[in-house]
N, C-alpha and C positions, 0 to 999 in steps of 0.2 A: 189785902185782897180777899174777896169773898170766895169761899169754896162752893162750887156748883157741880151738879151732875145733870147731864142731859138724859132724859128718859122718854120712852114711847108714851104718847098721850093716851093710847088705848089700854095698854097693860101695865105701864109703869116700869118696864124693863130698861136697864141702861145698855142693853145689847142692841144698839142701833148703829147703822152705817149711813153715811151721807156721800153723795156724789161730789167729787172734787177733781182738780187737776194739780199737777206738780211740775216743777222745773228741775232739771238736773243742775246741780251746782258744781262747777269745776273746782272751786276753792275748797269746799267742804267734802266733796266726793260723796254726796248723798242727795236724795230727793228733797226739795224744799216746797212746802205747800204754797201753791199760788192762789187758789181760790176755792171756796166751797159753794155748792149750789143748793137749791131748795129741796130737791128730791131726797127723801129719807126712807129707809127700810128698817123694819124691826125684824131681827133674826128670830125672835121668839114667836111673834105673831105671823111671821113669814109673809109680810106684805108691806105695802106703802103705809107710811104714818106721818104724823107731824111730831115735832120734838117739843117737849116741855122742859123748861129749865127750872131746877129746884136749887134754891140757896140752902146748902146744908147747914150753915151757921144759924139760920133762922128757923127752918122748918123741921129739922131732924136733930136729935141728940147725937152725941159723938159715936155711940154704938151703931146707929144707922149708917153713919158715914163709913165706919170701918167695914160694915157688912157690904155696903155698895162697892167699896174699893176691893174687897175680897172677891166679889163677883166679877168685877172688871179684870182682875188678875187671873181668875179661873178661865174666863172667856179668852183672854190673850194667850194663855198657855195652851188651851185646846186648839186655838187657831194655829199656833206654832207647831204643835204636834201633827196636825193635819197637813201643814205645809211640808214637814219632814217626811211624812208618809207618802205624799205625792211625789216628792223628789226621789225617794227610794223606789217607788213604783216606776217612775219614768226611767230611772237608771237601769232597773231590772229589764224593762221592756227594750231598752237600747242594747243591753247585753245579749238578750235572746235574739234580737233582730240581727246582730252582727254574727252570731253563731250559725244562723240559717244561711248565710251567704257562702 
């Protein structure tokens, strides 16, 4: 199977998101991707974009593949840290609200 990376056609960033919907699976107890849609956004360009598919086995040497995967890992970790911060902020707001009552 070919290794590919999806990138923004404007800036080349792999930091893109796509509209999709998912279904809850009772069997696996997780969300299962149901469909993806055409609308894509680049979080680096901060706007709508189209996606370009790059075959890493043909167009990039192994080092470029590793760099792309490192970037994806970094973005994922940043997103998870933001989610954790949001959860903590929501928890603190809930605690303060209950103290005011």
